[in-house]
C-alpha positions as CSV (number, residue, x, y, z in Angstrom):
1,M,46.1,143.0,29.0
2,F,42.6,144.6,29.8
3,P,43.3,145.9,33.4
4,Y,39.4,147.5,33.1
5,L,37.5,144.4,32.6
6,P,35.4,143.6,35.5
7,Q,36.6,140.2,37.7
8,Q,33.7,137.3,37.5
9,S,32.1,138.8,41.2
10,G,32.4,142.2,39.3
11,Y,30.8,141.0,36.3
12,N,28.1,139.1,38.1
13,K,27.4,142.3,40.3
14,R,26.8,144.2,37.2
15,L,24.9,141.7,35.5
16,R,22.4,141.3,38.4
17,A,22.0,144.6,38.3
18,A,21.4,145.2,34.8
19,L,18.0,143.2,34.8
20,P,15.6,146.2,34.8
21,M,17.4,147.3,31.8
22,V,17.3,143.6,29.8
23,K,13.4,143.6,30.5
24,K,12.9,147.1,28.7
25,V,15.0,146.4,25.8
26,I,13.3,142.8,25.5
27,R,10.1,145.1,25.1
28,M,11.7,147.7,23.2
29,L,12.5,145.3,20.1
30,A,9.3,143.0,20.8
31,A,7.6,146.7,20.2
32,D,9.7,147.9,17.0
33,T,8.0,144.6,15.3
34,D,5.1,144.3,13.3
35,F,4.2,141.2,15.5
36,W,3.3,142.9,18.4
37,C,0.3,144.2,17.2
38,D,-0.8,140.3,16.1
39,N,-3.6,139.7,18.3
40,H,-2.7,136.1,18.4
41,W,-1.1,134.9,21.4
42,I,0.2,131.2,22.5
43,V,0.7,130.7,25.7
44,D,3.0,127.5,27.5
45,S,5.9,127.2,29.9
46,T,9.0,125.1,29.9
47,P,11.0,124.0,33.2
48,V,14.3,125.6,34.4
49,E,16.1,123.2,36.6
50,C,18.3,124.5,39.1
51,G,19.7,121.7,41.0
52,R,19.4,118.1,40.9
53,S,20.8,117.1,44.0
54,R,19.4,117.1,47.5
55,P,22.7,119.3,49.2
56,T,22.3,121.6,46.4
57,V,18.7,122.0,47.1
58,K,19.0,122.7,50.9
59,R,21.5,125.0,50.7
60,S,20.6,126.6,47.6
61,E,19.5,130.6,48.0
62,I,16.5,130.2,45.9
63,A,15.1,127.6,48.1
64,G,11.4,129.0,48.7
65,W,11.4,130.6,45.2
66,A,12.1,127.3,43.2
67,G,10.3,124.1,43.9
68,Y,9.7,120.5,42.6
69,G,8.0,120.2,39.4
70,Y,7.2,117.5,36.7
71,C,8.4,117.9,33.5
72,A,6.1,115.9,31.1
73,S,8.6,115.6,27.7
74,H,11.5,114.0,30.1
75,S,9.1,112.2,32.5
76,R,10.7,113.1,35.1
77,F,10.7,115.0,38.2
78,F,13.0,118.6,38.4
79,W,14.1,121.4,41.1
80,G,13.6,124.7,39.7
81,L,11.3,127.1,38.3
82,R,9.0,127.4,35.4
83,L,9.3,129.7,32.8
84,H,5.9,131.0,31.4
85,L,5.7,132.2,27.8
86,V,2.9,134.2,26.2
87,C,4.3,134.7,22.4
88,T,2.9,135.4,18.5
89,P,3.1,133.0,16.2
90,T,6.2,133.8,14.5
91,G,8.1,133.4,18.1
92,M,8.2,137.1,19.2
93,L,7.7,137.0,23.1
94,I,5.2,139.6,24.5
95,L,5.3,138.4,27.9
96,W,7.5,136.1,30.4
97,A,7.6,135.2,33.7
98,L,9.5,132.9,35.9
99,A,7.5,131.0,39.0
100,N,7.4,128.1,41.2
101,P,6.7,125.0,39.3
102,K,4.1,123.8,41.7
103,L,1.7,127.1,40.7
104,D,-1.1,127.0,38.6
105,E,-0.3,127.6,34.9
106,R,-3.5,129.7,35.1
107,E,-2.5,131.6,38.2
108,V,0.7,132.8,36.9
109,L,-1.2,133.9,34.0
110,Q,-3.8,135.8,35.0
111,A,-0.6,137.6,37.6
112,M,0.7,138.5,34.3
113,L,-2.3,140.0,32.6
114,D,-3.3,141.9,35.7
115,V,0.5,143.4,35.5
116,E,-0.1,144.3,32.1
117,E,-3.4,145.5,31.9
118,D,-2.9,148.4,29.7
119,L,-1.5,145.8,26.7
120,I,-4.2,143.9,27.1
121,A,-6.8,146.8,26.7
122,G,-5.3,147.9,23.6
123,R,-6.0,144.6,22.0
124,P,-9.4,144.1,20.9
125,G,-10.1,140.7,19.6
126,L,-7.3,139.1,21.3
127,L,-7.2,135.0,21.0
128,L,-5.2,133.1,23.1
129,I,-3.9,129.6,22.0
130,A,-3.3,127.0,25.0
131,D,-3.3,123.6,25.7
132,K,-6.0,121.6,28.3
133,G,-3.8,122.4,31.0
134,F,-5.5,125.8,30.9
135,A,-9.3,124.2,30.9
136,S,-11.6,126.0,33.4
137,K,-14.8,127.5,33.1
138,E,-13.9,130.2,35.8
139,F,-10.7,130.6,33.8
140,E,-12.3,131.5,30.5
141,N,-14.8,133.7,32.1
142,D,-11.9,135.7,34.0
143,L,-10.3,136.2,30.0
144,A,-13.3,137.4,28.6
145,M,-13.9,140.0,30.8
146,R,-10.8,141.1,30.1
147,G,-12.0,140.3,26.2
148,I,-9.7,137.8,25.7
149,E,-10.9,134.5,23.5
150,L,-9.3,131.0,24.5
151,L,-8.7,128.6,22.2
152,R,-7.7,124.9,23.7
153,P,-7.8,121.2,22.7
154,S,-11.5,120.1,24.0
155,F,-12.1,117.3,26.0
156,K,-13.2,113.7,24.7
157,R,-16.9,114.9,25.8
158,E,-16.6,118.2,24.7
159,K,-18.2,119.9,21.7
160,K,-15.4,120.6,19.0
161,R,-14.2,124.3,19.6
162,K,-14.2,126.6,16.2
163,G,-10.5,126.6,15.1
164,E,-9.5,123.4,17.0
165,P,-7.9,121.6,13.4
166,L,-5.3,124.0,13.6
167,L,-4.3,123.6,17.1
168,K,-1.7,121.2,16.4
169,S,0.5,123.1,13.8
170,V,0.2,126.3,16.1
171,R,1.0,124.2,19.4
172,Q,4.5,123.1,17.2
173,L,5.4,126.4,17.1
174,I,5.6,127.4,20.8
175,E,7.0,124.3,21.5
176,S,10.1,124.9,18.6
177,V,10.3,128.3,20.8
178,N,11.0,126.2,23.9
179,D,13.5,124.0,21.5
180,T,15.3,127.2,20.7
181,L,15.8,128.5,24.4
182,K,16.9,125.1,24.8
183,G,18.8,123.8,22.4
184,Q,20.4,127.2,20.9
185,L,20.5,129.6,23.8
186,D,21.4,127.0,26.4
187,L,18.5,128.1,29.0
188,E,18.9,124.8,31.0
189,Q,22.4,125.5,31.3
190,H,22.0,129.2,32.7
191,G,24.2,129.0,36.0
192,G,22.2,131.0,38.0
193,R,22.6,130.6,42.1
194,A,21.0,133.1,43.5
195,F,17.3,134.9,42.7
196,E,18.7,137.6,40.5
197,G,21.2,135.5,39.2
198,V,18.6,132.7,37.7
199,A,16.2,135.8,36.7
200,V,18.8,137.5,34.6
201,R,20.4,134.8,32.7
202,V,17.2,133.8,32.0
203,A,16.4,137.1,30.8
204,Q,19.6,137.1,28.8
205,R,18.5,134.2,26.6
206,V,14.8,135.6,26.0
207,L,16.8,138.9,25.1
208,A,19.0,137.2,22.5
209,M,16.0,135.3,21.0
210,A,14.1,138.9,20.8
211,A,17.0,140.5,19.1
212,A,17.5,137.6,16.8
213,I,13.8,137.9,15.7
214,W,14.0,141.9,15.8
215,R,17.0,141.8,13.3
216,N,15.4,139.3,10.9
217,H,12.2,140.9,10.8
218,K,14.3,144.3,9.5
219,T,16.3,142.4,7.3
220,G,13.7,140.7,5.7
221,A,15.4,137.2,6.5
222,P,13.1,134.0,5.5
223,V,12.7,132.6,9.0
224,M,12.1,135.0,11.5
225,R,13.6,132.7,14.7
226,S,16.9,131.7,12.6
227,L,20.2,131.9,14.8
228,V,22.4,130.6,11.7
229,A,23.5,134.4,11.1
230,F,24.9,134.5,15.0
231,D,26.0,130.8,14.9
232,H,29.5,132.0,13.8
């Protein structure tokens, strides 16, 4: 009926080739909203499972890039990648990256900031909100040199930090972003098997959420991250 539609293999090939374009469109949508100028960023990461059985792990093309990590929310280990997110309080994604789950979250974030030096330079007074996993004097000094202030929960023997009472409600925002990606956009059912395949399928989910927030912002919707209009 539709002779010019590509078959599955042809579609997958085109999809993988479209990864740079997908990433570019995500950035364009984010920059076309008022949220792009927000100087409050929330950082977190979430597991992206790529296989469960031992044979799958052994023959997978992403072995070496993927690895074993621990998922605290499910209290179990997983094999795959970790999606690192930097977003505004509305959920608009500013930066994102996929990395081996064994890598330190602080190292991954530093690498993301290194790549986006120009983006950071144009944002004075940037506040980065994170959890206790980002606690490190060396890391905080590195952020300070970039002009970024870190807000995280204090440890029991530490002095309470300024703005800490608001952290619980703010942290719920990033958790709800993860829930949207997994619950409504099926992040965990990405179906990728190769390096480019996993990357572009994760990028598809990020693009879908960015597009929803962009559309809701432009139409004056009361909830920016609502996907109800797209569920039919």
